[in-house]
C-alpha positions, -999 to 999 in steps of 0.1 A, spaced: 0 0 0 29 24 6 38 24 -30 5 40 -39 15 72 -20 52 72 -29 63 96 -57 74 78 -89 66 44 -75 57 15 -96 31 -6 -76 24 -42 -85 -1 -45 -114 -25 -65 -93 -25 -38 -66 -29 -10 -90 -60 -27 -107 -75 -34 -73 -71 4 -65 -87 13 -98 -116 -11 -93 -121 1 -57 -122 38 -68 -147 31 -95 -169 12 -71 -168 40 -47 -179 65 -72 -208 43 -84 -219 38 -49 -219 76 -42 -239 81 -73 -263 53 -65 -270 63 -28 -260 100 -26 -273 115 -59 -272 153 -65 -305 171 -66 -302 182 -102 -282 152 -114 -301 121 -127 -297 89 -107 -279 59 -119 -311 40 -125 -325 69 -146 -294 71 -168 -295 33 -175 -332 34 -183 -325 62 -207 -296 46 -222 -318 15 -229 -344 37 -245 -318 55 -267 -305 22 -279 -338 5 -287 -360 35 -300 -338 63 -309 -309 46 -329 -281 54 -305 -258 27 -320 -265 38 -356 -259 76 -347 -227 68 -329 -214 47 -359 -222 77 -382 -203 100 -359 -174 77 -356 -169 71 -393 -170 109 -399 -145 115 -371 -121 89 -384 -123 103 -420 -117 137 -406 -87 125 -384 -71 106 -414 -73 136 -437 -61 160 -410 -31 137 -401 -19 135 -437 -23 172 -441 -6 181 -408 23 158 -414 29 174 -447 29 209 -433 50 199 -404 77 181 -424 79 211 -448 94 230 -418 126 214 -428 127 239 -456 131 275 -444 107 287 -471 78 268 -457 84 276 -420 61 306 -419 32 283 -432 36 260 -403 39 289 -379 7 305 -393 -11 271 -391 -4 268 -354 -20 302 -347 -51 294 -366 -62 273 -337 -74 305 -320 -100 311 -347 -136 304 -338 -156 280 -360 -188 302 -360 -175 323 -388 -155 297 -406 -186 274 -411 -204 302 -430 -176 306 -455 -172 269 -459 -209 265 -465 -206 290 -494 -176 271 -509 -189 235 -505 -220 219 -519 -231 195 -493 -235 194 -455 -213 164 -452 -184 182 -470 -189 212 -446 -188 190 -416 -157 172 -428 -139 205 -437 -147 220 -403 -134 188 -385 -103 187 -407 -95 223 -401 -100 220 -364 -78 190 -360 -52 200 -385 -42 232 -366 -38 213 -333 -19 185 -350 4 208 -366 12 224 -333 21 192 -317 39 177 -347 61 208 -352 70 205 -315 82 170 -320 103 180 -351 118 208 -331 128 185 -303 153 169 -326 186 174 -311 218 184 -330 235 152 -318 210 131 -336 215 148 -369 253 149 -365 252 111 -358 233 106 -391 258 127 -409 288 109 -396 273 77 -411 277 95 -444 240 104 -450 230 134 -470 209 162 -454 177 147 -470 186 112 -459 193 124 -424 160 141 -423 142 110 -435 159 87 -410 161 109 -379 129 131 -382 105 112 -405 112 76 -394 127 82 -361 98 104 -348 69 82 -361 61 70 -326 59 105 -312 37 116 -342 13 87 -334 12 100 -298 4 135 -311 -25 121 -332 -38 101 -301 -37 132 -279 -55 153 -304 -82 128 -314 -103 143 -286 -106 176 -306 -124 159 -332 -150 144 -308 -154 179 -292 -161 195 -325 -183 169 -341 -211 174 -315 -210 211 -327 -210 206 -364 -237 178 -363 -259 203 -345 -254 228 -372 -258 204 -401 -285 179 -390 -291 161 -424 -269 132 -416 -278 128 -379 -251 117 -355 -244 115 -319 -241 152 -316 -276 158 -329 -290 132 -306 -272 149 -277 -286 183 -288 -322 169 -288 -319 154 -254 -305 187 -240 -330 208 -258 -359 190 -241 -341 189 -208 -338 151 -207 -308 152 -184 -307 114 -179 -304 111 -217 -277 138 -218 -256 119 -192 -262 86 -209 -249 99 -242 -221 116 -226 -210 84 -209 -212 66 -243 -190 93 -259 -165 90 -230 -164 52 -232 -159 53 -270 -131 79 -266 -114 59 -240 -115 28 -262 -101 46 -291 -74 61 -269 -64 26 -257 -64 14 -294 -38 41 -302 -18 31 -273 -19 -5 -285 -9 4 -319 21 23 -307 32 -6 -286 28 -30 -315 44 -9 -342 69 10 -321 79 -12 -291 113 7 -288 94 38 -278 85 23 -245 122 19 -236 126 56 -234 98 61 -209 106 68 -172 104 39 -148 
């Protein structure tokens, strides 16, 4: 037990899992027996969840949102990688710098211009999500590239590599694990934005529209149920990225602090 309260300690896996289960059980018990006055009870949330699944198409709406989110993430990742890698050339560095500052723009005005330029609501939704994810991904990815040390580049040069080959080996291939971590950390941005854009463009439905309807009619039990579904989905996808990183980049774990 002492290791649970010791800085930088590594408790046994069984002990840590027991602690997590106990903390979760305590939270559920508090929710069950000491509910807040304005917060729906656990039983109400489960009943609403069952109704959302059986009669309001929660699973189908979640799938629609997930496919849109993955499409946006894939496009944003490719675009952000291209912009970030171009920082190797001084001519393109202002482009990456400008892209990182665009994350301060609000989407309210951008959706209007995108609606004028694009022909369908789906394209507008995707463009908003891609823009929102790209500016954050570029910020993280350029930070990863800038973390490359002079020693790493000099080591590649001593092996007889040209500047382009050194960049490919050290920055592009050598930082792929870190780039995947940036994507994992910023995937939550897509889920945050998708509820907004699905409310604005309701033709294709989605979990955001379902959440909006529950909130509009003050069905707080439904709001909490949908939020828990989104939280569980996000946590599962987050774990999937961690698993991918361990499978494809096992060496990255060796650099973690113990």
